[in-house]
C-alpha positions in Angstrom: 214.2 169.9 203.5 214.9 166.2 203.2 217.8 164.4 204.8 219.9 161.3 204.1 222.1 158.7 205.7 225.7 158.7 204.3 228.1 155.9 204.9 231.6 157.0 206.2 234.8 155.2 205.2 237.1 157.3 207.3 237.1 159.0 210.7 239.5 161.8 209.7 238.2 165.3 210.4 238.3 166.3 206.7 235.8 163.6 205.9 233.6 164.6 208.8 233.9 168.3 208.0 232.9 167.8 204.4 229.5 166.4 205.5 228.5 169.2 207.9 225.9 169.8 209.2 226.0 166.3 210.8 223.0 165.7 212.9 224.2 162.4 214.4 226.4 159.4 213.8 225.3 155.8 213.9 227.9 153.1 214.7 227.3 149.4 213.8 229.4 146.8 215.5 229.3 143.1 216.4 227.6 142.7 219.7 229.5 140.6 222.2 227.4 139.1 225.1 228.6 139.6 228.6 230.9 142.5 227.7 231.2 144.9 230.7 230.9 148.7 230.4 231.7 150.5 233.6 230.8 154.0 232.3 228.3 155.9 234.2 224.7 155.7 232.9 222.5 158.8 233.5 219.4 157.7 235.3 217.8 161.2 235.4 218.8 162.7 232.0 218.1 166.2 230.5 214.3 166.5 230.0 215.1 167.7 226.4 216.9 164.4 225.6 214.7 161.7 224.1 216.0 158.3 225.2 214.1 155.0 224.7 214.9 151.5 225.8 215.0 148.9 223.0 212.2 146.5 223.7 212.4 144.4 220.5 215.4 142.5 219.3 215.6 143.3 215.6 214.9 147.1 215.6 218.2 148.6 216.8 218.9 150.3 213.5 215.4 151.9 213.4 215.9 152.9 217.1 219.3 154.4 216.4 217.9 156.6 213.6 215.0 157.6 215.8 217.4 158.6 218.6 218.9 161.2 216.3 215.7 162.4 214.7 213.9 162.8 218.0 216.7 164.9 219.5 217.5 167.3 216.7 215.4 170.4 216.6 216.9 171.3 213.1 215.1 168.3 211.6 211.4 168.5 210.7 210.2 165.1 211.9 206.7 165.4 210.7 203.3 165.1 212.5 203.6 161.3 213.4 206.9 161.5 215.2 206.1 165.0 216.7 202.9 163.6 218.3 204.9 160.5 219.6 207.6 162.7 221.0 205.1 165.0 222.7 203.0 162.1 224.0 206.0 160.3 225.5 208.0 163.3 226.8 207.4 162.4 230.5 207.6 158.6 230.0 210.5 156.6 231.4 212.8 154.9 228.8 210.9 151.6 229.0 207.6 153.1 228.2 209.1 155.2 225.4 210.4 152.0 223.9 207.0 150.4 224.1 205.4 153.4 222.5 207.9 153.1 219.6 207.1 149.4 219.3 203.3 150.2 219.2 203.5 153.0 216.6 201.9 151.8 213.4 203.8 154.4 211.3 207.2 153.3 212.6 206.3 149.6 212.3 205.2 150.1 208.7 208.4 152.1 207.8 210.6 149.5 209.6 208.9 146.5 207.9 209.0 148.2 204.5 212.8 147.6 204.5 212.7 144.1 206.0 213.9 141.2 203.9 211.2 138.7 203.0 211.2 135.6 205.2 210.6 132.5 203.1 209.9 130.3 206.1 208.2 131.2 209.4 209.4 129.2 212.4 207.1 128.4 215.3 209.7 129.4 217.8 212.2 132.2 217.7 215.8 130.9 218.2 217.7 132.8 220.8 221.1 134.0 219.7 224.1 132.1 221.0 227.8 133.1 221.4 228.5 131.6 218.0 225.9 133.7 216.2 226.8 137.0 214.5 224.6 139.6 216.2 225.1 143.3 215.3 224.0 146.4 217.2 223.5 150.0 216.3 224.2 153.0 218.7 223.9 156.7 218.2 226.1 159.7 218.9 224.9 163.3 218.9 225.1 166.6 220.7 222.1 167.8 222.7 222.1 171.1 224.6 225.9 171.4 224.7 226.6 167.8 225.7 227.8 164.9 223.6 225.8 161.7 224.2 226.0 158.0 223.4 222.5 156.6 223.1 222.3 152.8 223.3 218.8 151.3 223.7 220.2 148.3 225.4 221.5 150.4 228.3 219.5 151.8 231.2 220.1 155.4 230.1 222.2 157.7 228.0 226.0 158.1 228.5 227.5 161.6 228.6 230.7 161.9 226.7 231.4 165.5 227.9 230.5 169.1 227.0 230.7 170.4 223.4 230.1 173.8 221.9 227.7 174.5 219.1 225.4 172.1 217.4 225.2 169.8 214.4 226.7 172.4 212.1 229.8 172.8 214.2 233.0 170.8 214.1 233.5 170.7 217.8 231.3 167.7 218.6 232.7 165.8 215.7 236.2 166.3 217.0 235.0 165.1 220.4 233.3 162.0 219.1 236.1 160.9 216.8 238.4 159.4 219.5 235.5 157.7 221.2 234.5 155.8 218.1 238.2 155.2 217.2 238.9 153.7 220.6 235.9 151.4 220.2 237.1 150.2 216.8 240.6 149.6 218.1 239.3 147.6 221.1 237.4 145.2 218.8 239.8 145.2 215.9 241.9 142.3 217.3 239.1 139.9 216.6 236.6 141.8 214.4 236.9 144.0 211.4 233.2 144.3 210.5 232.2 147.9 211.5 230.1 150.5 209.9 229.7 154.2 210.5 226.9 156.3 209.1 226.0 160.0 209.4 222.6 161.6 209.2 223.1 164.8 207.1 221.3 167.3 205.0 220.1 166.1 201.6 223.2 166.7 199.4 221.3 167.2 196.2 219.1 170.0 197.8 222.3 171.7 199.1 224.0 171.5 195.8 220.9 172.7 194.0 220.7 175.8 196.2 224.4 176.4 195.7 223.9 176.1 191.9 221.0 178.7 191.9 223.1 181.2 193.9 226.0 180.8 191.5 223.7 181.2 188.5 222.3 184.5 190.0 225.9 185.6 190.6 226.8 184.9 187.0 223.9 186.9 185.8 224.9 189.9 187.8 228.5 189.7 186.6 227.3 189.4 182.9 225.1 192.5 183.5 228.1 194.4 184.9 230.3 193.4 182.0 227.6 194.5 179.5 227.2 197.9 181.2 230.9 198.5 181.2 231.3 197.5 177.5 228.5 199.9 176.5 230.4 202.8 177.9 232.4 204.9 175.4 235.6 204.5 177.4 235.5 201.1 179.0 237.6 200.4 182.0 239.7 197.4 180.9 240.9 196.7 184.4 237.3 196.3 185.8 236.3 194.2 182.8 239.4 191.9 183.3 238.5 191.5 187.0 234.9 190.7 186.2 236.0 188.2 183.5 238.1 186.5 186.2 235.2 186.4 188.6 233.0 185.0 185.8 235.5 182.2 185.1 235.5 181.3 188.8 231.7 181.3 188.9 231.4 179.1 185.8 233.8 176.6 187.3 231.7 176.6 190.5 228.5 176.0 188.4 230.2 173.1 186.6 231.3 171.6 189.9 227.9 172.0 191.5 226.2 170.5 188.4 228.5 167.5 188.5 227.9 166.9 192.2 224.1 167.0 191.6 224.4 164.4 188.9 226.6 162.2 191.2 223.9 162.4 193.9 221.1 161.5 191.4 223.2 158.5 190.3 223.8 157.5 193.9 220.1 157.7 194.8 219.2 155.7 191.7 221.7 153.0 192.8 220.2 153.0 196.3 216.7 152.5 194.9 217.8 149.6 192.9 219.6 148.0 195.8 216.5 148.4 198.0 214.3 146.8 195.4 216.6 143.8 195.0 217.0 143.5 198.8 213.3 143.5 199.5 212.3 141.4 196.5 211.1 137.8 197.3 213.2 135.5 195.1 211.9 132.3 196.8 209.2 131.5 194.1 211.8 131.9 191.3 214.3 129.7 193.2 211.7 127.1 194.0 210.6 126.8 190.4 214.1 126.8 189.1 215.0 123.9 191.4 211.8 122.1 190.4 212.8 122.4 186.7 216.3 121.1 187.4 214.7 118.1 189.3 212.3 117.4 186.4 215.3 117.3 184.0 217.2 115.1 186.4 220.0 117.7 186.7 219.4 118.6 190.4 220.9 115.5 192.1 224.2 115.6 190.1 224.6 119.2 191.0 224.0 118.5 194.7 226.5 115.6 194.6 229.1 117.9 192.9 228.6 120.6 195.5 229.1 118.0 198.3 232.3 116.8 196.6 233.6 120.4 196.2 232.9 121.1 199.9 234.7 117.9 200.9 237.7 118.8 198.9 238.0 122.2 200.5 238.2 120.8 204.0 
């Protein structure tokens, strides 16, 4: 069973409910240096809870995803992550973070989605208060407790008890006001937020649903055929079966449409990833070089400067 990350545009329970089972939520927000958080951090967490400190600056998205994958028994994380989880189960958060950093498989997956860097600087510039720095944190239920996992903190934060697991609505109802409060706290000065859910692969779910509906349709057709072959057909039963057949056909049409929408969505995602990861620098360099050779580059630069001056 594959899984996917789905972007959420609303925190209302209907939207969350439609995605169940939800294995975890990832919240992206603009990080503000020096911000105080007086909530209690658990220094000696549940041994079943995987919590790792973030030891590298630009991997908080990868770490937020791992925080959910490593804590959800319903997800098959494969041999690489399973070995890492078993190897580090008795490690403190700092060593877990270092183990993630030293994992070749995780590094390769992380770097495969990195944008190409056209210029490599000798020194890494530290972020200042004027820079836009974004951070990812995870929310998920583990052993009946809702947790906030933030690799920049010393440990996990308990948000209270919840019943059930990823397939239940209880933990989503509990986490909704927590995220909403965080958004409202920042919304006076910042509107750039993003909320994502790790869920079951929708196409696989809809395909399984379609197969069940097709089997049901076949059974109904066989029942109708058997009734019609009788000398005295029961018109009431046939009418009931025809009504059920119409409902099943509508369900098949709906499931097929949802599968096609998922295929189109994944096709769009693949295109976006290709464009995001492609190195356009050689093209741009040669394009500027041609403009310069044709003596068109300098006038364009002067015009751009003039437009900038007029806007001020």
